[in-house]
N, CA, C and O of each residue as an XYZ file, in Angstrom:
792
protein
N     224.871    -15.689    196.341
C     224.133    -15.210    195.403
C     223.013    -16.173    195.616
O     223.129    -17.379    195.403
N     221.464    -15.352    196.227
C     220.384    -16.326    196.450
C     219.727    -17.181    195.548
O     219.552    -16.289    194.718
N     219.282    -18.039    195.084
C     218.787    -18.962    194.251
C     217.140    -18.780    194.959
O     216.809    -19.657    195.757
N     216.383    -17.927    194.733
C     214.911    -17.779    194.835
C     214.755    -17.202    193.212
O     215.523    -16.868    192.309
N     213.460    -17.287    193.400
C     212.346    -16.528    192.640
C     210.750    -16.442    192.886
O     210.187    -17.104    193.758
N     210.360    -15.915    192.373
C     208.766    -15.857    192.481
C     208.326    -15.312    190.764
O     208.723    -14.438    189.994
N     207.330    -16.359    190.743
C     206.419    -16.219    189.054
C     204.674    -16.415    189.853
O     204.101    -17.076    190.720
N     204.392    -15.226    188.747
C     202.816    -15.118    188.637
C     201.999    -14.788    187.210
O     202.245    -13.761    186.578
N     201.040    -15.728    186.786
C     200.731    -16.035    185.676
C     198.774    -16.104    185.986
O     198.111    -16.864    186.691
N     198.505    -15.329    185.390
C     197.143    -15.360    185.424
C     196.074    -15.411    184.061
O     195.970    -14.441    183.311
N     195.471    -16.405    183.905
C     194.485    -16.446    182.379
C     193.472    -16.591    182.916
O     193.319    -16.274    184.096
N     192.501    -17.124    182.154
C     191.053    -16.949    181.803
C     190.450    -18.164    182.753
O     189.282    -18.256    183.131
N     191.820    -19.309    183.120
C     191.378    -20.463    184.018
C     191.882    -20.637    184.995
O     191.478    -21.458    185.819
N     193.173    -19.699    185.183
C     193.788    -20.023    186.681
C     194.288    -18.501    186.962
O     194.398    -17.581    186.151
N     194.526    -18.513    188.202
C     195.527    -17.164    188.717
C     196.520    -17.933    189.770
O     196.090    -18.363    190.840
N     197.641    -18.043    189.442
C     198.802    -18.952    190.175
C     200.401    -18.010    190.537
O     201.200    -17.368    189.855
N     200.307    -18.272    191.567
C     201.759    -17.456    192.214
C     202.331    -18.556    192.557
O     201.704    -19.608    192.682
N     203.694    -18.430    192.765
C     204.711    -19.587    193.157
C     206.032    -18.755    193.473
O     206.539    -17.972    192.670
N     206.620    -19.078    195.000
C     207.811    -18.462    195.042
C     208.562    -20.147    195.485
O     208.025    -21.254    195.525
N     209.763    -19.792    195.723
C     210.846    -20.842    195.701
C     212.152    -20.229    195.886
O     212.614    -19.176    195.446
N     212.834    -21.489    196.937
C     214.043    -21.155    197.615
C     215.068    -22.379    197.416
O     215.369    -23.042    198.408
N     215.717    -22.755    195.909
C     216.272    -23.677    196.003
C     217.084    -24.186    197.200
O     217.429    -25.351    197.396
N     217.313    -23.199    197.906
C     218.771    -23.554    199.073
C     217.813    -23.384    200.632
O     218.247    -23.067    201.740
N     216.287    -23.747    200.197
C     215.830    -24.303    201.613
C     216.078    -25.116    202.315
O     217.123    -25.753    202.178
N     214.814    -25.482    203.740
C     214.835    -25.989    203.923
C     213.836    -27.382    203.850
O     213.881    -28.333    204.630
N     213.064    -27.239    202.860
C     212.167    -27.766    202.586
C     210.622    -27.237    203.021
O     209.906    -27.798    202.190
N     210.061    -26.726    203.588
C     209.416    -25.807    203.926
C     208.156    -25.306    202.606
O     208.316    -24.949    201.439
N     207.024    -25.473    203.382
C     206.137    -25.553    202.162
C     204.497    -24.463    202.214
O     204.162    -24.760    203.361
N     203.853    -23.896    201.930
C     202.812    -23.159    202.371
C     202.096    -23.332    200.553
O     202.395    -22.603    199.608
N     201.249    -24.358    200.532
C     200.380    -24.746    199.112
C     199.032    -24.730    199.576
O     198.429    -25.112    200.579
N     198.728    -24.069    198.337
C     197.055    -24.424    198.039
C     196.628    -24.292    196.455
O     196.573    -23.240    195.818
N     196.398    -25.342    196.075
C     195.541    -25.430    194.924
C     194.281    -25.519    194.831
O     193.732    -25.181    193.782
N     193.528    -26.009    195.946
C     192.205    -26.593    195.489
C     192.134    -27.920    195.463
O     191.093    -28.490    195.786
N     193.107    -28.511    195.119
C     192.983    -29.844    194.981
C     193.977    -30.791    195.590
O     195.153    -31.051    195.336
N     193.023    -31.265    196.570
C     193.717    -31.771    198.083
C     194.785    -33.044    197.668
O     195.618    -33.394    198.504
N     194.729    -33.605    196.556
C     195.619    -34.680    196.409
C     196.495    -34.021    195.841
O     197.540    -34.357    196.399
N     196.905    -32.688    194.450
C     197.934    -32.280    194.570
C     198.603    -31.167    195.200
O     199.656    -30.671    194.800
N     197.968    -30.818    196.161
C     198.768    -30.488    197.324
C     199.744    -31.161    198.065
O     200.826    -30.675    198.395
N     199.296    -32.427    198.353
C     199.672    -33.442    199.332
C     201.231    -33.891    198.328
O     202.193    -34.046    199.080
N     201.549    -34.092    196.897
C     201.884    -33.721    196.084
C     203.351    -33.230    196.446
O     204.440    -33.738    196.711
N     202.723    -31.813    196.301
C     203.596    -30.856    196.011
C     204.370    -30.281    196.771
O     205.451    -29.738    196.543
N     203.360    -30.506    198.404
C     204.206    -30.946    199.553
C     205.108    -31.619    199.606
O     206.149    -31.046    199.928
N     205.196    -33.225    199.312
C     206.350    -33.823    199.280
C     207.086    -33.578    198.285
O     208.078    -34.303    198.368
N     207.135    -32.744    197.114
C     208.594    -32.456    196.068
C     209.081    -31.153    197.132
O     210.291    -30.984    197.279
N     208.164    -30.298    197.822
C     209.170    -28.995    198.881
C     209.807    -30.193    199.823
O     211.010    -30.265    199.576
N     209.560    -30.788    200.438
C     209.985    -31.784    201.561
C     210.884    -32.156    201.537
O     211.718    -31.852    202.390
N     211.182    -33.141    200.366
C     211.972    -34.374    200.197
C     212.790    -33.308    199.248
O     213.902    -33.609    199.682
N     213.137    -32.027    198.028
C     213.839    -31.890    197.523
C     214.384    -30.736    198.407
O     215.263    -30.171    197.756
N     214.238    -30.203    199.519
C     214.671    -29.051    200.398
C     214.491    -28.179    199.844
O     215.290    -27.340    200.262
N     213.770    -27.685    198.925
C     213.134    -26.435    197.826
C     212.016    -25.769    198.730
O     210.885    -26.243    198.616
N     212.155    -25.004    199.379
C     210.945    -23.964    199.974
C     210.054    -23.466    198.690
O     210.447    -22.751    197.769
N     208.537    -24.127    198.903
C     207.872    -23.759    198.127
C     206.802    -22.965    198.684
O     206.316    -23.428    199.715
N     206.311    -21.870    198.248
C     204.994    -21.386    198.431
C     204.022    -20.965    197.076
O     204.399    -20.204    196.184
N     202.894    -21.534    197.125
C     202.039    -21.819    195.600
C     200.285    -21.431    196.271
O     199.703    -22.001    197.194
N     200.009    -20.776    195.780
C     198.515    -20.237    195.874
C     198.054    -20.389    194.228
O     198.548    -19.797    193.269
N     196.834    -21.479    194.236
C     195.684    -21.231    193.041
C     195.003    -21.516    193.065
O     194.537    -22.541    193.561
N     194.214    -19.931    191.991
C     192.667    -20.251    191.872
C     192.415    -20.451    190.660
O     192.700    -19.573    189.845
N     191.823    -21.650    190.256
C     191.444    -22.273    189.054
C     189.523    -22.610    188.572
O     188.491    -22.415    189.214
N     189.654    -22.909    187.831
C     188.031    -23.010    187.336
C     187.796    -24.521    187.630
O     187.525    -25.232    186.662
N     187.867    -25.051    188.795
C     187.631    -26.249    189.538
C     186.029    -27.291    189.322
O     185.586    -28.433    189.447
N     185.613    -25.718    188.869
C     183.865    -26.350    188.637
C     183.589    -27.171    187.574
O     182.639    -27.929    187.382
N     184.810    -26.847    186.733
C     185.105    -27.516    185.154
C     185.604    -28.736    185.674
O     184.914    -29.732    185.893
N     186.681    -28.644    185.844
C     187.482    -29.938    186.562
C     188.795    -29.943    187.131
O     188.885    -28.964    187.872
N     189.791    -30.571    187.114
C     191.230    -30.184    188.001
C     192.043    -29.787    187.112
O     192.759    -28.862    187.497
N     192.283    -30.287    185.593
C     192.935    -29.781    184.581
C     193.624    -28.600    184.800
O     194.668    -28.583    185.452
N     193.130    -27.616    184.313
C     193.728    -26.353    184.188
C     194.728    -26.426    185.508
O     195.924    -26.716    185.476
N     194.009    -26.121    186.574
C     194.736    -25.927    187.714
C     196.211    -27.026    187.857
O     197.390    -26.689    187.962
N     195.701    -28.201    187.820
C     196.878    -28.884    187.763
C     198.164    -29.072    187.061
O     199.199    -29.604    187.461
N     197.846    -28.457    185.798
C     198.780    -28.222    184.490
C     199.480    -26.951    184.859
O     200.701    -26.876    184.995
N     198.665    -25.979    185.011
C     199.538    -24.334    185.590
C     199.665    -24.586    186.697
O     199.263    -23.617    187.341
N     199.981    -25.304    187.290
C     200.648    -24.939    188.646
C     201.755    -26.029    188.248
O     202.453    -26.112    189.259
N     202.151    -26.711    187.495
C     203.384    -27.250    186.694
C     203.936    -26.046    186.020
O     205.014    -25.594    186.405
N     203.483    -25.662    185.344
C     203.868    -24.451    184.438
C     204.567    -23.485    185.502
O     205.754    -23.159    185.505
N     203.800    -23.186    186.196
C     203.991    -21.880    187.089
C     205.207    -22.396    187.770
O     206.256    -21.785    187.564
N     205.220    -23.668    188.727
C     206.380    -24.266    189.642
C     207.412    -24.231    188.821
O     208.445    -23.759    189.297
N     207.437    -24.644    187.570
C     208.436    -24.708    186.775
C     209.310    -23.692    186.289
O     210.527    -23.833    186.404
N     208.780    -22.620    185.724
C     209.356    -21.294    185.306
C     209.719    -21.116    186.969
O     210.945    -21.008    186.957
N     209.448    -21.064    187.828
C     209.820    -20.422    189.148
C     211.318    -20.760    189.288
O     212.217    -19.982    189.605
N     211.425    -22.243    188.951
C     213.114    -22.750    189.779
C     213.658    -23.012    188.390
O     214.722    -23.583    188.150
N     212.722    -22.481    187.419
C     214.227    -22.229    186.122
C     214.940    -21.032    186.190
O     216.106    -20.901    185.817
N     213.932    -19.782    186.876
C     214.132    -18.361    186.820
C     215.639    -18.720    188.432
O     216.805    -18.450    188.148
N     215.388    -19.161    189.563
C     215.913    -19.263    190.468
C     217.386    -20.162    190.097
O     218.307    -20.252    190.910
N     217.409    -20.695    188.937
C     218.610    -21.510    189.002
C     219.567    -20.550    188.048
O     220.568    -20.994    187.486
N     219.248    -19.556    187.971
C     219.951    -18.491    187.048
C     220.780    -19.096    186.073
O     220.208    -19.928    185.369
N     222.332    -18.834    185.781
C     222.930    -19.063    184.972
C     223.631    -21.220    184.941
O     224.382    -21.956    184.300
N     222.622    -21.248    186.193
C     223.021    -22.663    186.577
C     225.006    -22.955    186.996
O     225.419    -24.032    187.428
N     225.591    -22.170    186.825
C     226.806    -22.490    187.780
C     227.240    -23.331    188.963
O     227.100    -23.101    190.164
N     227.750    -24.266    188.400
C     228.669    -24.675    189.609
C     226.905    -25.957    190.080
O     227.075    -26.543    191.149
N     225.927    -26.186    189.586
C     225.339    -27.474    190.080
C     225.764    -28.648    189.366
O     226.561    -28.656    188.428
N     225.175    -29.646    189.873
C     225.385    -31.170    189.578
C     225.016    -31.355    188.120
O     225.835    -31.308    187.202
N     223.891    -31.541    188.001
C     223.080    -31.100    186.552
C     222.618    -32.290    186.482
O     221.510    -32.181    185.958
N     222.841    -33.426    186.722
C     222.534    -34.909    186.457
C     222.309    -35.515    187.785
O     222.878    -35.261    188.846
N     221.276    -36.453    187.499
C     221.172    -37.038    188.730
C     219.815    -38.258    188.419
O     218.941    -38.124    187.562
N     219.969    -39.433    189.390
C     218.812    -40.764    189.121
C     218.514    -41.313    190.541
O     219.372    -41.500    191.404
N     217.391    -41.509    190.649
C     216.659    -42.111    191.913
C     215.858    -43.255    191.626
O     215.127    -43.362    190.641
N     216.051    -44.258    192.679
C     214.851    -45.430    192.802
C     214.276    -45.031    194.147
O     214.900    -45.200    195.195
N     213.178    -44.545    194.088
C     212.658    -44.371    194.900
C     211.123    -45.448    195.419
O     210.003    -45.312    194.925
N     211.481    -46.419    196.455
C     210.499    -47.382    196.810
C     209.220    -46.420    197.842
O     209.338    -45.346    198.432
N     208.213    -47.228    197.732
C     207.283    -47.165    198.960
C     206.243    -48.287    199.050
O     205.145    -48.294    198.493
N     206.766    -49.238    199.844
C     205.845    -50.193    200.050
C     206.011    -51.274    198.832
O     207.094    -51.762    198.509
N     204.961    -51.519    198.314
C     205.308    -52.687    196.736
C     205.497    -51.952    195.540
O     205.407    -52.403    194.398
N     205.826    -50.521    195.954
C     205.891    -50.187    194.322
C     207.414    -49.239    194.431
O     207.993    -48.576    195.292
N     207.573    -49.532    193.380
C     209.616    -48.793    192.631
C     209.416    -48.047    191.519
O     209.021    -48.313    190.385
N     209.863    -46.785    192.220
C     209.761    -46.019    190.465
C     211.332    -45.006    190.491
O     211.753    -44.325    191.426
N     211.964    -45.221    189.083
C     213.015    -44.308    188.654
C     212.623    -43.157    188.181
O     211.742    -42.782    187.407
N     213.656    -42.549    188.950
C     213.464    -40.782    188.115
C     214.735    -40.506    187.618
O     215.574    -40.783    188.475
N     215.251    -40.055    186.545
C     216.182    -39.327    186.010
C     216.396    -38.344    185.677
O     215.585    -37.992    184.821
N     217.392    -37.350    185.986
C     217.088    -35.519    185.575
C     218.362    -35.278    185.176
O     219.414    -35.646    185.697
N     218.142    -34.530    184.062
C     219.306    -33.536    183.764
C     218.660    -32.596    183.149
O     217.837    -32.515    182.237
N     219.594    -31.439    184.325
C     219.123    -29.729    183.925
C     219.691    -29.362    183.109
O     220.482    -28.434    183.275
N     219.509    -29.939    181.935
C     219.879    -29.622    180.537
C     219.329    -28.264    179.720
O     219.977    -28.025    178.701
N     218.310    -27.405    179.992
C     218.233    -26.377    179.296
C     217.041    -26.897    178.189
O     216.407    -25.999    177.636
N     216.692    -28.393    177.825
C     216.329    -28.953    176.863
C     214.745    -29.541    177.521
O     214.634    -30.608    178.126
N     214.384    -29.238    177.433
C     213.171    -29.635    178.161
C     212.772    -31.138    177.394
O     212.820    -31.092    176.164
N     212.418    -32.345    177.955
C     211.666    -33.356    177.114
C     211.312    -34.387    178.307
O     212.160    -34.522    179.189
N     210.000    -35.188    178.392
C     209.904    -35.656    179.189
C     209.519    -37.240    178.625
O     208.878    -37.382    177.584
N     209.984    -38.392    179.430
C     209.464    -39.755    179.360
C     209.006    -40.341    180.070
O     209.608    -41.132    180.796
N     207.750    -40.127    180.083
C     206.401    -40.913    181.045
C     206.555    -42.395    181.140
O     206.482    -42.870    180.007
N     206.728    -43.244    181.987
C     206.096    -44.928    181.680
C     205.681    -45.182    183.042
O     206.331    -45.921    183.782
N     204.432    -44.490    183.460
C     203.657    -44.974    184.636
C     202.138    -45.323    184.221
O     201.549    -44.518    183.498
N     201.548    -46.375    184.609
C     200.192    -46.487    184.751
C     199.660    -46.829    185.953
O     200.286    -47.457    186.807
N     198.456    -46.424    186.077
C     197.640    -46.688    187.559
C     196.643    -47.375    187.313
O     196.147    -47.525    186.196
N     196.301    -47.807    188.238
C     194.943    -48.954    188.505
C     193.490    -48.516    188.897
O     192.499    -49.236    189.012
N     193.606    -47.111    189.081
C     192.232    -46.234    189.107
C     192.433    -45.111    188.702
O     193.501    -44.507    188.796
N     191.344    -44.679    188.167
C     191.314    -43.993    187.482
C     191.057    -42.205    187.985
O     190.998    -41.246    187.215
N     190.923    -42.179    189.704
C     191.465    -41.400    190.398
C     192.035    -41.566    191.586
O     191.949    -42.701    192.055
N     192.581    -40.776    192.194
C     193.422    -40.936    193.448
C     192.621    -39.371    194.354
O     192.714    -38.219    193.931
N     192.031    -39.715    195.379
C     191.246    -38.683    195.980
C     190.230    -38.219    194.954
O     189.638    -39.132    194.379
N     189.927    -37.029    194.626
C     189.200    -36.431    193.884
C     189.948    -35.980    192.565
O     189.435    -35.128    191.839
N     191.380    -36.660    192.209
C     192.037    -36.097    191.069
C     192.255    -37.594    190.300
O     192.370    -38.743    190.727
N     192.252    -36.998    188.968
C     191.993    -37.898    187.941
C     193.832    -38.290    187.327
O     194.738    -37.718    186.721
N     193.573    -39.517    187.923
C     195.411    -39.938    187.618
C     195.618    -39.328    186.237
O     196.415    -38.404    186.398
N     195.347    -39.397    185.233
C     195.711    -39.049    183.665
C     196.041    -37.864    183.859
O     196.398    -37.377    182.786
N     196.117    -37.004    184.851
C     196.642    -35.780    184.987
C     197.999    -35.792    185.687
O     198.458    -34.651    185.731
N     198.697    -36.598    186.181
C     199.906    -36.933    186.792
C     200.726    -36.155    185.491
O     201.257    -35.044    185.473
N     200.605    -37.219    184.386
C     201.584    -36.858    183.345
C     201.208    -35.548    182.947
O     202.166    -34.892    182.541
N     200.087    -34.945    182.934
C     200.251    -33.088    182.627
C     200.736    -32.729    183.442
O     201.600    -31.959    183.022
N     200.773    -32.806    184.987
C     201.508    -31.643    185.725
C     203.133    -32.211    185.422
O     204.027    -31.404    185.675
N     203.470    -33.369    184.969
C     205.076    -33.530    185.294
C     205.446    -32.961    183.932
O     206.521    -32.361    183.946
N     204.715    -33.008    182.563
C     205.305    -32.700    181.184
C     205.484    -30.976    181.211
O     206.303    -30.289    180.602
N     204.408    -30.565    182.144
C     204.378    -29.015    182.329
C     205.279    -28.595    182.941
O     205.749    -27.526    182.552
N     205.882    -29.259    184.138
C     207.147    -28.812    185.004
C     208.279    -28.472    183.981
O     208.757    -27.391    183.637
N     208.626    -30.154    183.499
C     209.772    -30.487    182.443
C     209.782    -29.488    181.770
O     210.860    -28.900    181.682
N     208.657    -28.964    181.092
C     209.186    -28.420    179.477
C     209.299    -26.466    180.278
O     209.759    -25.524    179.632
N     208.862    -26.369    181.447
C     208.849    -25.226    181.966
C     210.202    -24.967    182.846
O     210.666    -23.838    182.684
N     210.691    -25.544    183.463
C     212.125    -25.786    184.292
C     213.165    -26.065    183.348
O     214.307    -26.161    183.799
N     212.960    -26.226    182.010
C     213.929    -26.871    180.788
C     214.835    -27.400    181.678
O     215.900    -26.995    182.143
N     213.865    -28.861    181.873
C     214.760    -30.314    182.158
C     214.516    -31.313    181.434
O     213.510    -31.602    180.787
N     215.706    -31.951    181.603
C     215.236    -33.803    180.954
C     214.662    -34.345    182.118
O     215.144    -34.221    183.244
N     213.674    -34.920    181.850
C     213.034    -35.935    182.947
C     212.620    -37.024    182.338
O     211.988    -36.959    181.284
N     212.909    -38.098    182.894
C     212.536    -39.609    182.597
C     211.843    -40.142    184.258
O     212.295    -40.000    185.395
N     210.739    -40.705    183.810
C     210.164    -41.286    184.853
C     209.687    -42.664    184.923
O     208.680    -42.772    184.223
N     210.066    -43.942    185.584
C     209.231    -44.966    185.134
C     209.308    -45.732    186.380
O     210.248    -46.009    187.125
N     207.689    -46.073    186.401
C     207.442    -46.959    187.619
C     207.442    -48.220    186.778
O     206.815    -48.757    185.865
N     208.518    -48.412    187.606
C     209.462    -50.030    187.389
C     208.003    -50.911    188.332
O     207.846    -51.928    187.658
N     207.445    -50.936    188.954
C     206.105    -51.970    189.635
C     205.605    -51.239    190.819
O     206.146    -50.391    191.528
N     204.414    -51.791    190.852
C     203.401    -51.233    191.754
C     201.770    -51.478    191.458
O     201.235    -51.289    190.366
N     201.311    -51.795    192.292
C     199.855    -51.785    192.092
C     198.968    -50.857    193.086
O     197.763    -51.110    193.076
N     199.387    -49.862    193.903
C     198.217    -49.020    194.524
C     198.764    -47.539    194.180
O     199.910    -47.172    194.438
N     197.809    -46.771    193.579
C     197.612    -45.658    192.673
C     198.240    -44.745    193.206
O     198.838    -43.888    192.555
N     198.187    -44.802    194.854
C     198.509    -43.491    195.303
C     200.142    -43.408    195.770
O     200.730    -42.356    196.022
N     200.756    -44.830    195.829
C     201.616    -45.280    196.059
C     202.770    -45.018    194.725
O     203.918    -44.634    194.951
N     202.244    -45.298    193.314
C     203.223    -44.807    192.429
C     202.966    -43.452    192.146
O     203.904    -42.843    191.633
N     201.857    -42.791    192.369
C     201.968    -41.334    192.297
C     202.746    -40.470    193.260
O     202.830    -39.250    193.117
N     203.255    -41.072    194.146
C     204.217    -40.225    195.057
C     205.305    -40.891    195.105
O     206.185    -40.355    195.779
N     205.584    -41.965    194.583
C     206.904    -41.775    194.101
C     207.565    -41.088    193.144
O     208.737    -40.713    193.121
N     206.640    -40.953    192.311
C     206.681    -40.087    191.001
C     207.367    -38.930    191.333
O     208.440    -38.602    190.828
N     206.494    -38.038    192.547
C     206.601    -37.112    193.208
C     208.445    -36.803    193.810
O     209.437    -36.215    193.379
N     208.040    -37.673    195.115
C     209.062    -37.876    195.976
C     210.357    -38.021    194.912
O     211.317    -37.252    194.975
N     210.249    -39.215    193.829
C     211.354    -39.011    193.250
C     212.069    -38.029    192.503
O     213.280    -37.812    192.496
N     211.080    -37.422    191.827
C     211.705    -35.929    191.343
C     212.247    -35.320    192.051
O     213.369    -34.987    191.670
N     211.818    -34.841    193.403
C     211.991    -34.336    194.554
C     213.366    -34.519    194.691
O     214.194    -33.608    194.646
N     213.647    -35.909    194.886
C     215.387    -36.442    195.419
C     216.234    -36.178    194.529
O     217.363    -35.772    194.807
N     215.641    -36.447    192.839
C     217.042    -36.390    191.849
C     217.320    -34.653    191.862
O     218.402    -34.110    191.641
N     215.919    -33.924    192.213
C     216.280    -32.255    192.127
C     216.955    -32.064    192.815
O     217.820    -31.281    192.421
N     217.102    -32.522    194.151
C     218.038    -32.161    195.523
C     219.115    -32.162    195.006
O     219.751    -31.111    195.081
N     219.906    -33.664    194.083
C     221.398    -33.966    193.939
C     221.432    -33.146    192.901
O     222.362    -32.393    193.191
N     220.993    -32.793    191.823
C     221.141    -32.139    190.671
C     221.198    -30.712    190.413
O     221.805    -30.015    189.599
N     220.364    -30.489    191.375
C     220.883    -28.817    191.783
C     221.494    -28.331    192.898
O     221.555    -27.117    193.090
N     222.102    -29.376    193.901
C     223.057    -29.026    194.672
C     224.499    -28.701    194.219
O     224.817    -29.315    193.200
N     225.372    -27.952    194.687
C     226.522    -27.235    194.217
C     227.573    -28.502    194.273
O     227.678    -29.412    195.096
N     228.182    -28.255    193.279
C     229.411    -29.492    192.790
C     230.519    -28.551    193.364
O     230.729    -27.519    192.727
N     231.174    -28.759    194.369
C     232.542    -28.279    194.439
C     233.444    -28.128    193.675
O     234.123    -27.110    193.541
N     233.560    -29.421    192.933
C     235.042    -29.644    191.833
C     234.285    -28.592    190.635
O     235.022    -28.499    189.654
N     233.190    -27.908    190.513
C     233.047    -27.348    189.246
C     233.125    -25.878    189.520
O     232.501    -25.208    188.696
N     233.765    -25.160    190.522
C     234.483    -24.195    190.852
C     233.542    -22.524    190.482
O     233.980    -21.375    190.532
N     232.085    -23.053    190.104
C     231.451    -21.904    189.357
C     231.420    -21.839    187.945
O     231.166    -20.814    187.312
N     231.643    -22.783    187.530
C     232.012    -23.707    185.981
C     230.173    -24.026    185.498
O     229.388    -24.515    186.311
N     229.956    -23.823    184.744
C     228.622    -24.199    183.895
C     229.059    -25.603    183.485
O     230.017    -25.925    182.782
N     228.088    -26.410    184.118
C     228.591    -28.199    183.655
C     227.990    -28.569    182.239
O     226.928    -29.179    182.115
N     228.798    -28.128    181.155
C     228.597    -28.023    180.039
C     229.656    -27.752    179.211
O     230.158    -26.631    179.289
N     230.174    -28.687    178.299
C     231.194    -28.422    177.238
C     231.126    -26.830    176.350
O     232.012    -26.012    176.105
N     229.782    -26.852    176.055
C     229.205    -25.749    175.475
C     229.443    -24.353    176.610
O     229.781    -23.254    176.169
N     229.301    -24.502    177.512
C     229.556    -23.027    178.647
C     227.948    -22.631    178.684
O     227.413    -21.527    178.784
N     227.518    -23.640    178.593
C     225.793    -22.358    178.528
C     224.922    -23.978    179.304
O     225.447    -25.087    179.398
N     223.801    -23.664    179.657
C     222.886    -24.542    179.879
C     221.772    -23.926    179.301
O     220.851    -24.456    179.922
N     221.203    -23.044    178.406
C     220.165    -22.278    177.980
C     219.330    -22.966    176.981
O     218.375    -22.418    176.430
N     219.718    -24.213    176.751
C     219.238    -24.922    175.683
C     220.008    -25.007    174.380
O     219.553    -25.652    173.435
C-alpha cells in the first residue's frame, strides 16, 4: 500500500498544496516565497527520506507568519493522511542532532495526540529574512496537524542558523525512524488500544 497523499488548502491569507511520499528518497520541490523556510523544508525532506512537493502563495507583503504557519498545517495534514491507520510503524523515535557548536534533541511519538514541547532560544531576531519566533509557529502547526507528540530541546548552541537547522534535521531523522516499518509488528497498530487515532 502506497503511503502517499496530497493536501490543498486555500484561505484569504494563503494558498498551499503539498504532496508527500513517506517511502520516498528525500526528493523535494519546494517554493514558499520564504527562502530560509524553503531551505529548512528541503532539509526535512532530504533527511527524512520523505518526498515533498510544496507550493505556497501567501500574503508576504504583510509578513511571513501566515505562510510559515500554514505550510506547517498543510504538510502535517499530508503526512497524517499518508500514514493511513499507522499499521506496522515503529511509532517512537528520538534523535540527538549535532551541527558544529549546536546540539538539539528531538523526540517523536506518532500517537494521534498532538502536543509540542519547544525549548529553543535564538540569539538573533532573524535568520535571513525569516523571524526566528516563527520557527515555533511552524513546529506547533506541524505537530498539531500531523497528530504527533513532538518534543524539541536545543541543548546548547550559539548560531541561530545552526539551532534552527538542527531542529528541522532532528525532526527529519526522528520521523524517518518513527514512520519506518517494524517487521515485528506484522501489520499491527503499535498500541494496546488498537488505534493511534487519538
